[in-house]
C-alpha positions as semicolon CSV with decimal commas, in nm:
position;residue;x (nm);y (nm);z (nm)
1;X;0,000;0,000;0,000
2;X;0,132;0,341;-0,092
3;X;0,062;0,602;0,175
4;X;-0,108;0,912;0,034
5;X;-0,108;1,257;0,188
6;X;-0,483;1,230;0,256
7;X;-0,414;0,928;0,479
8;X;-0,162;1,098;0,707
9;X;-0,399;1,287;0,937
10;X;-0,617;0,979;0,987
11;X;-0,314;0,763;1,065
12;X;-0,192;1,023;1,316
13;X;-0,532;1,038;1,488
14;X;-0,539;0,660;1,521
15;X;-0,180;0,652;1,642
16;X;-0,264;0,908;1,908
17;X;-0,551;0,684;2,023
18;X;-0,327;0,377;2,036
19;X;-0,063;0,581;2,218
20;X;-0,275;0,563;2,536
21;X;-0,198;0,926;2,613
22;X;0,175;0,892;2,545
23;X;0,411;0,814;2,262
24;X;0,457;1,181;2,173
25;X;0,214;1,391;1,974
26;X;0,205;1,245;1,619
27;X;0,104;1,586;1,478
28;X;0,470;1,685;1,453
29;X;0,565;1,357;1,285
30;X;0,267;1,390;1,053
31;X;0,394;1,727;0,931
32;X;0,734;1,572;0,862
33;X;0,575;1,290;0,662
34;X;0,356;1,532;0,463
35;X;0,663;1,737;0,366
36;X;0,826;1,425;0,224
37;X;0,516;1,340;0,021
38;X;0,483;1,699;-0,103
39;X;0,848;1,679;-0,213
40;X;0,750;1,385;-0,435
41;X;0,889;1,101;-0,227
42;X;0,688;0,781;-0,185
43;X;0,607;0,574;0,122
44;X;0,534;0,205;0,068
45;X;0,372;0,018;0,358
46;X;0,415;-0,356;0,317
47;X;0,228;-0,654;0,463
48;X;0,448;-0,834;0,720
49;X;0,318;-1,172;0,602
50;X;0,468;-1,103;0,258
51;X;0,820;-1,025;0,381
52;X;1,110;-1,226;0,244
53;X;1,247;-1,424;0,539
54;X;1,604;-1,310;0,467
55;X;1,537;-0,935;0,449
56;X;1,689;-0,710;0,717
57;X;1,440;-0,488;0,899
58;X;1,561;-0,221;1,142
59;X;1,293;-0,033;1,340
60;X;1,335;0,342;1,403
61;X;1,175;0,554;1,672
62;X;1,194;0,837;1,928
63;X;1,243;0,794;2,302
64;X;1,219;1,031;2,596
65;X;0,965;1,260;2,759
66;X;0,678;1,365;2,525
67;X;0,657;1,704;2,701
68;X;1,014;1,781;2,589
69;X;0,926;1,694;2,229
70;X;0,699;1,999;2,217
71;X;1,006;2,219;2,265
72;X;1,263;2,019;2,064
73;X;1,120;1,970;1,716
74;X;1,317;1,705;1,522
75;X;1,469;1,775;1,182
76;X;1,423;1,413;1,075
77;X;1,793;1,346;1,034
78;X;1,817;1,210;1,389
79;X;1,659;0,864;1,330
80;X;1,844;0,831;0,998
81;X;2,177;0,886;1,175
82;X;2,076;0,628;1,436
83;X;1,989;0,378;1,162
84;X;2,326;0,432;0,994
85;X;2,501;0,355;1,323
86;X;2,330;0,015;1,339
87;X;2,391;-0,055;0,971
88;X;2,761;0,021;1,013
89;X;2,786;-0,216;1,309
90;X;2,606;-0,493;1,115
91;X;2,793;-0,424;0,792
92;X;2,466;-0,430;0,599
93;X;2,199;-0,186;0,482
94;X;1,841;-0,215;0,603
95;X;1,593;-0,350;0,347
96;X;1,301;-0,194;0,539
97;X;1,215;-0,013;0,860
98;X;0,914;-0,035;1,091
99;X;0,775;0,113;1,414
100;X;0,884;-0,015;1,754
101;X;0,543;0,109;1,873
102;X;0,239;0,220;1,675
103;X;0,128;0,478;1,931
104;X;0,207;0,848;1,903
105;X;0,492;0,998;1,701
106;X;0,660;0,659;1,669
107;X;0,403;0,559;1,408
108;X;0,537;0,839;1,188
109;X;0,915;0,830;1,246
110;X;0,967;0,516;1,031
111;X;0,737;0,661;0,764
112;X;0,967;0,963;0,740
113;X;1,276;0,741;0,736
114;X;1,124;0,521;0,468
115;X;1,039;0,819;0,251
116;X;1,379;0,983;0,287
117;X;1,580;0,664;0,228
118;X;1,348;0,503;-0,028
119;X;1,289;0,185;0,173
120;X;0,950;0,029;0,260
121;X;0,785;0,039;0,602
122;X;0,645;-0,282;0,753
123;X;0,280;-0,268;0,864
124;X;0,351;-0,397;1,215
125;X;0,517;-0,300;1,542
126;X;0,638;-0,447;1,870
127;X;0,379;-0,310;2,111
128;X;0,038;-0,276;1,947
129;X;0,013;0,054;2,137
130;X;0,282;0,264;2,312
131;X;0,495;0,173;2,615
132;X;0,766;0,390;2,773
133;X;1,064;0,150;2,786
134;X;1,270;-0,022;2,516
135;X;1,251;-0,376;2,654
136;X;0,870;-0,359;2,655
137;X;0,841;-0,519;2,312
138;X;0,689;-0,836;2,175
139;X;1,022;-0,864;1,990
140;X;1,201;-0,908;2,324
141;X;0,944;-1,164;2,444
142;X;1,026;-1,373;2,136
143;X;1,397;-1,365;2,217
144;X;1,514;-1,100;1,970
145;X;1,808;-0,891;2,091
146;X;1,757;-0,516;2,103
147;X;2,121;-0,437;2,026
148;X;2,305;-0,308;1,841
149;X;2,121;0,016;1,920
150;X;2,209;0,344;1,752
151;X;2,096;0,670;1,910
152;X;2,121;1,032;1,795
153;X;2,015;1,384;1,887
154;X;1,941;1,711;1,706
155;X;2,305;1,825;1,738
156;X;2,434;1,534;1,532
157;X;2,577;1,344;1,827
158;X;2,547;0,966;1,802
159;X;2,619;0,666;2,019
160;X;2,627;0,289;1,977
161;X;2,496;0,062;2,254
162;X;2,605;-0,302;2,268
163;X;2,468;-0,532;2,538
164;X;2,301;-0,874;2,546
165;X;2,048;-0,760;2,809
166;X;1,744;-0,569;2,681
167;X;1,672;-0,417;3,024
168;X;2,030;-0,288;3,042
169;X;1,992;-0,154;2,686
170;X;1,697;0,055;2,812
171;X;1,894;0,175;3,117
172;X;2,196;0,283;2,910
173;X;1,990;0,443;2,631
174;X;1,773;0,627;2,887
175;X;2,086;0,777;3,042
176;X;2,206;0,891;2,700
177;X;1,862;1,037;2,625
178;X;1,871;1,240;2,946
179;X;2,216;1,376;2,849
180;X;2,078;1,455;2,503
181;X;1,824;1,685;2,669
182;X;1,530;1,456;2,738
183;X;1,455;1,323;2,387
184;X;1,654;1,116;2,139
185;X;1,599;0,908;1,825
186;X;1,711;0,550;1,791
187;X;1,722;0,234;1,582
188;X;1,731;-0,112;1,741
189;X;1,596;-0,469;1,731
190;X;1,746;-0,546;1,387
191;X;1,576;-0,863;1,267
192;X;1,500;-1,079;0,966
193;X;1,171;-1,095;0,785
194;X;1,110;-1,435;0,945
195;X;1,161;-1,286;1,292
196;X;0,919;-1,003;1,218
197;X;0,651;-1,255;1,118
198;X;0,672;-1,445;1,448
199;X;0,730;-1,158;1,691
200;X;0,541;-0,849;1,572
201;X;0,189;-0,721;1,633
202;X;0,072;-0,716;1,272
203;X;-0,117;-0,462;1,058
204;X;-0,108;-0,188;1,321
205;X;-0,033;0,104;1,087
206;X;-0,343;0,004;0,890
207;X;-0,530;-0,021;1,220
208;X;-0,426;0,333;1,318
209;X;-0,544;0,471;0,985
210;X;-0,880;0,294;1,018
211;X;-0,932;0,432;1,370
212;X;-0,867;0,784;1,245
213;X;-1,100;0,731;0,950
214;X;-1,379;0,613;1,184
215;X;-1,343;0,919;1,408
216;X;-1,350;1,157;1,109
217;X;-1,637;0,984;0,929
218;X;-1,849;0,947;1,241
219;X;-1,835;1,321;1,300
220;X;-1,920;1,407;0,940
221;X;-2,208;1,153;0,931
222;X;-2,347;1,266;1,269
223;X;-2,282;0,919;1,415
224;X;-2,162;0,854;1,770
225;X;-1,785;0,802;1,724
226;X;-1,759;0,606;2,050
227;X;-2,019;0,353;1,939
228;X;-1,850;0,331;1,600
229;X;-1,511;0,264;1,761
230;X;-1,650;-0,006;1,989
231;X;-1,811;-0,180;1,692
232;X;-1,490;-0,157;1,490
233;X;-1,261;-0,299;1,758
234;X;-1,493;-0,598;1,790
235;X;-1,387;-0,695;1,435
236;X;-1,011;-0,680;1,510
237;X;-0,764;-0,885;1,715
238;X;-0,823;-0,637;1,999
239;X;-1,184;-0,765;2,012
240;X;-1,320;-0,541;2,288
241;X;-1,345;-0,167;2,357
242;X;-1,576;0,038;2,574
243;X;-1,618;0,377;2,742
244;X;-1,534;0,332;3,110
245;X;-1,582;0,690;3,240
246;X;-1,682;1,040;3,133
247;X;-1,661;1,378;3,301
248;X;-1,455;1,695;3,338
249;X;-1,083;1,716;3,409
250;X;-1,043;1,873;3,753
251;X;-0,672;1,821;3,821
252;X;-0,353;1,739;3,631
253;X;-0,031;1,645;3,813
254;X;0,243;1,626;3,551
255;X;0,624;1,635;3,579
256;X;0,926;1,533;3,375
257;X;1,173;1,306;3,551
258;X;1,443;1,060;3,438
259;X;1,340;1,089;3,074
260;X;0,969;1,023;3,135
261;X;0,651;1,229;3,171
262;X;0,502;1,114;3,502
263;X;0,185;1,202;3,687
264;X;-0,190;1,159;3,707
265;X;-0,514;1,319;3,590
266;X;-0,841;1,342;3,782
267;X;-1,175;1,335;3,600
268;X;-1,497;1,411;3,788
269;X;-1,867;1,352;3,727
270;X;-2,164;1,346;3,970
271;X;-2,110;0,975;4,038
272;X;-1,746;0,998;4,138
273;X;-1,384;1,066;4,044
274;X;-1,164;0,868;3,805
275;X;-0,789;0,896;3,863
276;X;-0,558;0,784;3,583
277;X;-0,187;0,737;3,652
278;X;0,065;0,765;3,370
279;X;0,432;0,708;3,288
280;X;0,430;0,866;2,942
281;X;0,131;0,635;2,874
282;X;-0,180;0,580;3,087
283;X;-0,121;0,283;3,317
284;X;-0,429;0,241;3,534
285;X;-0,773;0,398;3,572
286;X;-0,938;0,378;3,916
287;X;-1,267;0,500;4,065
288;X;-1,278;0,499;4,445
289;X;-0,989;0,253;4,444
290;X;-1,158;0,012;4,204
291;X;-0,959;-0,065;3,890
292;X;-1,154;-0,002;3,568
293;X;-0,866;-0,079;3,332
294;X;-0,494;-0,149;3,367
295;X;-0,187;-0,208;3,147
296;X;-0,128;-0,362;2,904
297;X;-0,486;-0,276;2,800
298;X;-0,510;0,064;2,631
299;X;-0,657;0,358;2,825
300;X;-0,720;0,662;2,604
301;X;-0,867;0,997;2,703
302;X;-1,081;1,143;2,424
303;X;-1,264;1,471;2,372
304;X;-1,624;1,406;2,478
305;X;-1,773;1,566;2,165
306;X;-1,533;1,481;1,884
307;X;-1,362;1,164;2,017
308;X;-1,026;1,316;1,923
309;X;-0,752;1,164;2,144
310;X;-0,588;1,393;2,400
311;X;-0,221;1,326;2,477
312;X;-0,102;1,358;2,834
313;X;0,115;1,660;2,761
314;X;-0,196;1,848;2,639
315;X;-0,437;1,758;2,921
316;X;-0,592;2,074;3,069
317;X;-0,827;2,163;3,354
318;X;-1,187;2,190;3,239
319;X;-1,168;1,962;2,935
320;X;-1,478;1,743;2,900
321;X;-1,365;1,395;2,815
322;X;-1,455;1,029;2,783
323;X;-1,216;0,754;2,882
324;X;-1,209;0,453;2,651
325;X;-1,037;0,123;2,729
326;X;-0,936;-0,137;2,470
327;X;-0,829;-0,495;2,538
328;X;-0,498;-0,574;2,369
329;X;-0,445;-0,879;2,143
330;X;-0,359;-1,222;2,292
331;X;0,013;-1,188;2,200
332;X;0,028;-0,902;2,452
333;X;-0,153;-1,086;2,733
334;X;0,062;-1,397;2,764
335;X;0,243;-1,471;3,090
336;X;0,573;-1,361;2,937
337;X;0,416;-1,043;2,799
338;X;0,267;-0,946;3,135
339;X;0,609;-0,983;3,298
340;X;0,751;-0,747;3,036
341;X;0,482;-0,477;3,032
342;X;0,207;-0,574;3,276
343;X;0,124;-0,395;3,605
344;X;0,421;-0,539;3,795
345;X;0,666;-0,397;3,538
346;X;0,545;-0,048;3,635
347;X;0,546;-0,109;4,009
348;X;0,167;-0,129;4,036
349;X;0,030;-0,343;4,317
350;X;-0,272;-0,474;4,126
351;X;-0,258;-0,787;3,911
352;X;-0,372;-0,772;3,550
353;X;-0,739;-0,830;3,481
354;X;-0,831;-0,815;3,116
355;X;-1,104;-0,577;3,011
356;X;-1,417;-0,793;2,987
């Protein structure tokens, strides 16, 4: 599938939804992608099931605090430099790139890289949403090594990380990101086409575009976008979505620390108060101590009228919102997956209970 300029806004809207409040605002990445298309470059999105098993795929992405991204706009050269670092270490050029996560700006970074370098982008990712840490990938669960990792900043500085431990890779890269000013761009998890087929969450770029299309079309057709989204997810591998709370934002506690955006948001209605905690992405939604939804399931805060997703760096007092939760696919709910990015991985005391 060749990505057209008319598809970009819809893909960004869907990516923002799947970002669960984090992942960085895809609006910036969308502008970068549009500029490439306006310049006459092409973006080919390819089906992961059709990959040649021997092809080399190197994902590209951004890491760091989404709040910092609003002040440090990327040029686009950063992820390309990071990719070149990995290619040099491997002694081989990438045949394609792909997202590490489909949520937020990281849905668009590989699209930009693909356009600029003339390589295809695989319609899949390693999270099926957005998570804040590099080891929180279905790739890692399937035994794929994250390194070599290349990382770069807006000044042209680059670094190469080599370790056999994906958790240590995150720790080292996070330290570099902090020294780079809170955001950085990286390439990691180099893998073959065969490894992509067995380890990735498939067709997620297409999913993001369809979510955005539903939100836009529901508004123009005077349909309820929340009902439309729930019906759509029932036809996908996610299978279940529902609105779990609605009300007005009455408090936002947000800070940047150790390369993350941390905090909570309170949403009130006459029946009670919903408190959502986040580490870049929304982790858990509670009402009076009762858990309504918890990671790895997706918790997205949407404008109550338009259903447009609201990222955590743009939450404001007085916004009227609805909170929607989506159950993630089975590949993300296995015992190994929950150890990697379930509640315990974030220090939450609750055990995972799938949205039912």
